N, C-alpha and C positions, 0 to 999 in steps of 0.2 A: 564589744560590738563595734564601737567607734573605730577601734584599731583595725578591725577586719575590713570595715568600709574604706579606710584609708589605703590599705594594701590593695584592695580591689581597684580603687581609683587609680593608684600608681601603676598597677599592672595593665589596666585598660589604656591609660595614657601611653605607656611604653609600647604596647602592642600597636596602637594607632600611629605612633611616631615612627616605629620600624616599618610599618606597612607603607606609609607615604614617603619615607626617605629613600626607598628603592624604586623609584618610578621610571627609571630608564630601562630600555630593552637590553637584554643580554646579547652581547656580540661574541660569537664563537671565534676564538683565536686559533689559527692554524699553527702547527708545529713549525718552528723556524730554526734556521741555522745561522751561525755567525757570518757577518758580512766579510767577504774576502777582498782584500786589496791586491789586485794583480799588477805585477811589474810591467813596464813598457817592453814591447817586443823588440829585441835586438839580438843579433847572432854573431858568433865567432867561428872560426874555421878549425876543425880538427884535421891536422895533416902531419901526423907523426912519422918519422923515418921508419921504414921497415913494415909499416902497415899497408895492406893491399887495397885500402879504401880511404876516401876522404869525404867529409861532409861538413855542414854547418849545424851548430847546436846553440841553445840559448846561453846568453852571458850570465844568467842566474843559475846555471847548472855546472856541475863538476864532472870531469871524466876520471874514472877510477878503473884501473886494470883489474879484470876479473881473475881471481886466483883459485877459485873453487867452483866445482860443478857437482852438486849433490855429493859432497864430501870427497870428491876426487879432483884431480887437476883437469883443467879444460884441455880439449883436444889440441889446441894450438895457442900461441901467445897473443892472438888478435881479438880475444874476447874482452869486451869492456862493459862497464856500467856507466850510465849517465845519471848522476844523482841530482835531484832537485830538492835540496833540504828544506826549502821554504814550504813545500807542500807534502813532505814526507813521501816523495815519489821517486821511482827509479825506472829507467828504461834499460832493459837488459839487451845487449847486442852480442850476438854470437855469429861467428864467421866460419865457414867450411869451404874447403877447396873441392871443386868438382873434379873428378879423376880419382882422387883418394876416396871420394864418396860418390855414389850414383845419384844423378839429378832426381830421378823419380822417387828414390828413397828419401832424399832431403825434402822434396815437396810433400810426400806422404807424411813425413814426421811433422812438418809445419801444420798441415791440416789436422793431424791427430792431436797435436798440442792445443790447437784451438778448440776442437770438438770434444775429444775424450775427457779432458781434464775439467771442462766447464759446462758440459751438457746438463748436469743435474741442477745447476744454479741459474744458467742463462735462460732467459725467456725467448731470445732469438740470437742466432749467429749468422752474420751476413758477410760472406766473402765477396770482394769486388776486385776484379783484375784491373790493372792500369799499366801505363807506360810513362816513365818520367820524361822531363824535358831533355835529359841526357841519354834517352833511348834505352833505359834499363826497365825490364819487365818485373812485375811483382803482383802480389795479392795483399789487400788490406782487409783484415777481419775486424768487424765491429760487433761486439757482444753487448747485449742489453740484459738487465737484471742485476742481482747482487752477486756478480762474478768477481773473482780476484783480479781480473784484468778486463778492460773494456776495449782495448786497442792492441792489436798485434799485426805484424806484417812480415813479408819476406821479399827480397829483391834478388835477382839473378841475371846473369848474362847467358845462362844455359850452357856455357862452355867451361868456364874456370871458377867463377865466383858465386857464392851463395851466402847472403847475409839475412839474418832473422832478428826482429826486434819485438819487444813486448813491454808494455807499461804496467807497473804494479805500484800499489800504495802500501805503506806500512801502517795499515789501519784495517779494522773489520770492514768487509765490503758492505756498502750501503749506497745503492745507486742514487737515491735522492740527495744524500749529503755530499757526495763527491762529483756529481754530474757537472757542475760548473767548472771545477778544476780539471776534470776529465776533458771537457771540451776545449779549455784553454791549452792544455798540454797536447791535445790531439793536433792542434795547429802547429805546434813545435815539431811533432813527429812527422807531419806532412812536409814541413820545411826541410827536415833532415832527409826525408826520402827524395824530395825534388832536387836537392843539392848534392846527393851522393854521386861519387864518381869512382871508378876502379882505377888502380894504378898499374 
């Protein structure tokens, strides 16, 4: 009997102790992501012999010649990829000559690649026309939602040159987790666009 009273006393004491030891309010913690240290913005010039265009790109990026296009060879030797290894990102740059290709067909293809491939995942697709400081016209597509790409563009002089670019990540699309990197690299894409010149 005495043993039972001791057990009840200890259990009561333990219960009261636990009850008063947790007197602070619970604070809900939002899901977080790793802090990203961004490099300082600095650019270098891409001006290779034989290429019909030149532009500036980030010093923390690498230019790699694109040798495949959906298991086939690219249409011409001027397709490149701008790799940003630090973020697992790649800007695909494709170039086509107007004359060998019809301008309206190239523009339709650019819109189709922005809309058709991403409509199911995108919550919005916003095309915005622009003219660069070098008097080159183009359209910039901003896609929101868990799309494979959030930034695409094309540039043209409507006579000879047509260049298209799109930013992709080697990760499962998650708008929340890559939005800060997307915004950081969007500034680099805009710098590329504004410094592009035809040769």
